[in-house]
C-alpha positions as CSV (number, residue, x, y, z in Angstrom):
1,X,61.4,92.6,367.4
2,X,60.7,93.9,370.8
3,X,56.8,94.5,372.0
4,X,55.4,98.1,372.2
5,X,55.0,97.4,375.9
6,X,58.9,95.9,376.6
7,X,59.8,99.4,374.4
8,X,58.3,101.8,376.6
9,X,59.2,100.7,380.0
10,X,63.2,100.8,377.8
11,X,62.7,104.4,376.4
12,X,61.5,105.0,380.6
13,X,64.9,103.7,381.8
14,X,66.9,104.8,379.8
15,X,64.9,108.4,379.6
16,X,65.1,108.8,383.7
17,X,68.8,107.6,383.5
18,X,70.0,109.8,381.0
19,X,68.6,113.1,384.5
20,X,71.9,111.3,386.0
21,X,74.4,111.5,383.1
22,X,77.5,113.6,385.2
23,X,77.9,115.9,382.2
24,X,79.4,118.7,383.7
25,X,81.9,119.9,380.7
26,X,79.6,119.2,377.3
27,X,76.9,119.5,378.5
28,X,75.3,116.0,376.7
29,X,73.6,114.2,378.9
30,X,72.8,110.8,377.4
31,X,70.5,108.2,378.5
32,X,71.4,104.0,377.7
33,X,69.0,100.8,378.7
34,X,69.2,97.8,377.5
35,X,67.0,94.2,377.2
36,X,68.9,91.1,377.9
37,X,67.7,88.0,376.9
38,X,66.6,87.4,380.3
39,X,64.1,89.9,380.3
40,X,66.4,92.9,382.8
41,X,67.1,95.5,381.5
42,X,69.7,97.1,382.5
43,X,70.0,101.3,381.8
44,X,72.7,103.3,382.3
45,X,74.3,106.8,381.8
46,X,77.2,109.0,380.5
47,X,80.2,110.0,383.4
48,X,82.5,112.6,382.5
49,X,85.4,113.1,384.1
50,X,87.9,115.5,383.9
51,X,90.9,113.9,382.4
52,X,88.6,113.9,379.8
53,X,88.8,111.1,377.4
54,X,88.9,108.9,380.6
55,X,84.9,109.3,381.0
56,X,82.3,107.2,379.9
57,X,79.1,106.6,377.5
58,X,75.7,105.3,378.4
59,X,75.5,101.7,376.6
60,X,79.0,101.8,378.6
61,X,77.7,101.9,381.4
62,X,74.3,100.0,380.8
63,X,76.7,97.2,379.0
64,X,78.6,96.7,382.5
65,X,75.6,96.1,385.0
66,X,74.5,93.8,382.1
67,X,77.5,92.0,382.7
68,X,78.2,92.6,385.7
69,X,74.3,91.0,387.1
70,X,76.1,88.0,385.3
71,X,73.6,88.4,381.9
72,X,75.0,87.8,378.5
73,X,72.9,88.7,375.6
74,X,71.4,91.2,374.9
75,X,67.7,91.5,373.3
76,X,67.5,95.6,371.9
77,X,69.0,99.0,372.9
78,X,66.9,102.6,373.8
79,X,69.4,105.4,373.2
80,X,68.5,108.8,373.9
81,X,69.7,112.5,374.1
82,X,68.5,116.0,372.8
83,X,69.1,117.3,370.2
84,X,68.0,118.0,366.5
85,X,70.5,115.1,365.4
86,X,70.1,111.9,366.5
87,X,72.6,110.1,369.3
88,X,73.8,106.5,368.0
89,X,75.7,104.8,369.9
90,X,79.6,105.9,369.2
91,X,81.7,103.8,367.2
92,X,83.9,102.7,370.2
93,X,79.7,101.1,371.9
94,X,78.6,99.8,368.6
95,X,81.7,97.4,369.4
96,X,80.6,96.5,372.7
97,X,76.9,96.6,371.9
98,X,78.1,93.4,369.5
99,X,79.8,91.9,371.2
100,X,76.9,91.2,373.9
101,X,74.2,91.0,370.4
102,X,73.4,89.8,366.9
103,X,73.7,92.0,363.7
104,X,69.7,91.9,363.4
105,X,69.1,93.4,367.6
106,X,67.2,96.6,367.0
107,X,68.2,100.0,368.2
108,X,66.0,102.2,369.5
109,X,67.7,106.4,369.2
110,X,65.0,109.0,370.4
111,X,65.2,112.0,372.4
112,X,63.3,113.0,376.0
113,X,59.5,113.0,373.3
114,X,59.7,109.7,372.2
115,X,61.7,107.3,370.0
116,X,62.3,108.6,366.4
117,X,64.6,106.4,364.7
118,X,65.5,102.1,364.6
119,X,68.6,100.2,363.2
120,X,70.2,97.3,364.0
121,X,73.5,96.1,365.2
122,X,74.0,95.2,361.5
123,X,73.4,98.6,360.2
124,X,75.8,100.6,363.1
125,X,78.6,98.5,361.8
126,X,78.6,96.8,359.2
127,X,81.5,94.8,359.2
128,X,82.0,93.9,363.2
129,X,85.0,92.7,364.6
130,X,84.2,89.6,366.0
131,X,86.2,87.4,368.4
132,X,85.7,84.3,365.9
133,X,88.3,86.9,363.8
134,X,91.4,86.5,366.1
135,X,93.9,84.8,365.1
């Protein structure tokens, strides 16, 4: 479970990262933040490039920061995007998150106004592919 203070810090980091998104094509800015097992918050934004779909998602950026810093485990996730519909992690990001988080890890999804819904990794990626599944 994520306490209110930690969740507020995660949300603030994701919202701030969203402001730095590079989305000249879609104009759809997304920010994400992950809380590592060591208690460090890593945030990222989506980055689009002209050779679509070669850009990357906010969750991917945050995970890349986590791994490059030497952390390997995610305790909580926040994703922030504007719009009437919820912006949950895409399929690829669901798999990436599952690589570093357990099925009960919370994924808080919201807009700049606040968190709108909480999922678990297991809800977002039921029967996900795991290292143990490889021959």
